[in-house]
N, C-alpha and C positions, 0 to 999 in steps of 0.2 A: 505493500500500499505505498509505504513513503515513497520508493522509485515513482511510482505512476502521479505521485503529486509534484515531487521533482520535474518528471518532463511536464507535468501539466505549467508548474513556472517557467519553465524552461521555453515551451511554444509563448508561452505568455509574455517574456523575456524578448525572444525572438522577434513576436508580433511588434511590441511596442518598439523595439531595436529601428526595424522597418519601416516603421511609421514616422519615427524620431527623423530617419535619414530620409525622408520622404519629403518630410515639412521643410527641412532644413535648406533640402537641394532645390525644393519650389521657392522658398525665398529667396535664395541664392539668384534663382531668373527671375524672379522678379523684378530683385536689385538691378540685375545688369540690364532689364527692359526699361525699367525707369531710369538708369544711368544713359541709357541710350535715346530715350526719349525727351531727356533732358537737355543731352546734348545738340539733339535734332532741333528742338524748340528754340535754343541758343543759336544754332545756325541762323533759323528762321527770323529771329529779332535781329541777327546781324544784316542781314539782307533787307530788313525793314527798316533799318537805319540808315539805310545808304541813301543818298539825294537821287531824287527821279528827273528825267525828262520830259515825261510826262507828254504833250501833244508836240511841241515842238521837239525834234531831234537833237537842237542842238543849244537849246537854252537848260542849263542845269538849274533843279529846284531843290533848296533844302530839306530836311525830311521835317521838319518843326512845322513846315507850311501845309495847309489841308487845301485842295481845291474847293472853291463855291460855285458849284455848277451853275445855280440859278443866276450867277454874275459872269459868268463865261460864254462865250462864241468862240468856235474854231470852223473854218473855213478851208478845207484840204484840195487844191485842184494843182494837178499837173505834178504832184508828189512835193509840193512845196505848202505846207500848211501855214495859214494868217488867221489872223483874228485877236481876240483877248484870253486871255487866263486869268482868272481871279483869284487869289489866295489869301487866308488868312493864318495868324498863328503867335505864339507869344517869343517871339525873337526882339534881340534886342538892334535897333535902327544900325548902330556901327557895325556891328557883327555881318547884318546882312548886305549893306553895302559892300562892305570886305569880301564877303562870300561870292557875290555877282561879280565884282571888279576881278578877281582870281579867278573864278572859273568860266567866265565869258571869254576872257582872255585865251585859255586852254583849246576851245572850242571856236579860235580864231574871228571874234567880235572884236572889234577894235573902240573904246570907250572915244565918244566924238565930245560931251558934255557932260555937267554934272552937275546938276543945284542940290546942294544940299541942305536943308532945313526940317522940321519937323515932316513937312511935306517934300519930300525925297522926289528928284526926277534921275535918270540915270539912260542917257542915250547912245547906242550903240550902233555900228554899222559893219555890213560885210557886203562883198563883191555884190550882190544879188539883194541883199533883203536889209531892214532897217528894224532896230529892237528899242520898244520904251520902256523902262521898267518905271513904276511908279508905285512908291512906298509912302505910305500913310502911317506916321507912329501913333496909335492911338494911346488910352490909358491902360488897357491890359492887353488887348491885339494889336497886332501890326497888320495892317492891310497892305497887299501888293498886286499890282497888274500887271501883267507882262503882254505889253502888245507887239506881235510881230507882222509887218508887212513887205510885201516884195517892194523893190524900187521901182520907178517908172524908169521908163526908156528916157533920155534924154531928147530923140528928136520926137516924140510923141507931143501932139499937139495939148497943151493946158490952159487952163485960166489965167496965169501968171504967166509973163513974157518979160 
């Protein structure tokens, strides 16, 4: 009878050992899945933290600015988008001006003129296009309008001569 009881305890011990190993190996796998999910989320967050080009392929916009669709109008023709992109965000005016000054030059835009005040205007030119960046520094949010338009050929007739 002692041997049967010992055998019964041995079965219980073995069963508990198997359950114990399964639980801890499952927790380790779960921990690895959580770590890989966390790493994946951080990569996606890093991608989301990158500046974007939005509708104009050569005007980089800081990640802190969010598009205001109701105030934007983009017209695409012949592969050249034109129009106004309205944005808003909690960004300091000086850092925003520095951002556009540096990144527009990287995209081959030339700064033609700059009016700096709480209502700042930056004028850029490329071979066949113009870009006006209108920045209004508010109490909480900074509003930005990015206007892009094609250049008018010099030999076309216009109202002003």
